[in-house]
N, C-alpha and C positions, 0 to 999 in steps of 0.2 A: 217687664212684659208689656205693659201698656205703651211704653216708649217705643218698643220695637214695632208694634202695630201702627203707631202714628207714622213712623219712618217708612214702613212698607206702603201704607196708604198714600203717603206723599209721593213715593216713587211711582206707584201705579197711576196716580193722577197726572203726573208729568209725562208718563209714557203713552197716554191715550192719544194725544194729537199726532205724534209720529206714527203710531200704528194706523190711525185712520188715513193719514196721507199716504202711507205705504200701500194700504189696501186699495185705495182709489187708483193710484198709479199702476199697481199690478193688474187690477181689473181692466183698466183702460188699455194696457198693452196686450193683455190676453184677448180681449174682445177685438182689438185691432188685428192681431195675428190670425184669429179665427175668420174674421171678415176677409182678410187678404187671401187666406187659403181657399175661400169659396169663390173669389173673383176669377174672371177669365183673363189672366195675364200669364206671361211666360213663367216657367218654373224657376228660372234664375232669379227673377225679381221676387217671386214668392219666397224663395229660400233666403235671400238676403234680408228681406223685410222681417221674416219670422225669426231669423238669427238675431237681428238687431233687437227685436222685441224680447227675445229670451235673455239676451245679454243685459238689457236694461232692467228686466225683472230680477235677475240674479243680483245685479249691483244694488238695486233697491232693497232687497232682503238683507244684503250684507251691511248696508248703511244703517238699516233699521236695527239690526242686532248690535252694531257698534254704538248707536245712539242710546239704546236701552242699557248697555253696559256702562256708558258714561253717566247716565242718570243714577244707576246703582252705586257708582263710585263717588257720587256727589258732585260731578262736574256738570251741573245743570246749565250753567251759563258759559258755554265753551267759546262764545264769541268774544268774551272779554280777554282772551289770550292774544287776540290779533290786533 
């Protein structure tokens, strides 16, 4: 029982940095999209910029989920594969 808690705590500790980075990136792109929506530029430019922001946000969430799953499987040092 105590060993399981230690393993879970280790996984949570290793997941903190990726979560913080993902939150910062998502916040940056959401604020950028909102700012662009308020600017007085053509609708085509707004649409393209907002679409890019949404795509990057979705990809960031997907990468975050994949990284957390890697940490849970014990692949903390995935750079050693390359």
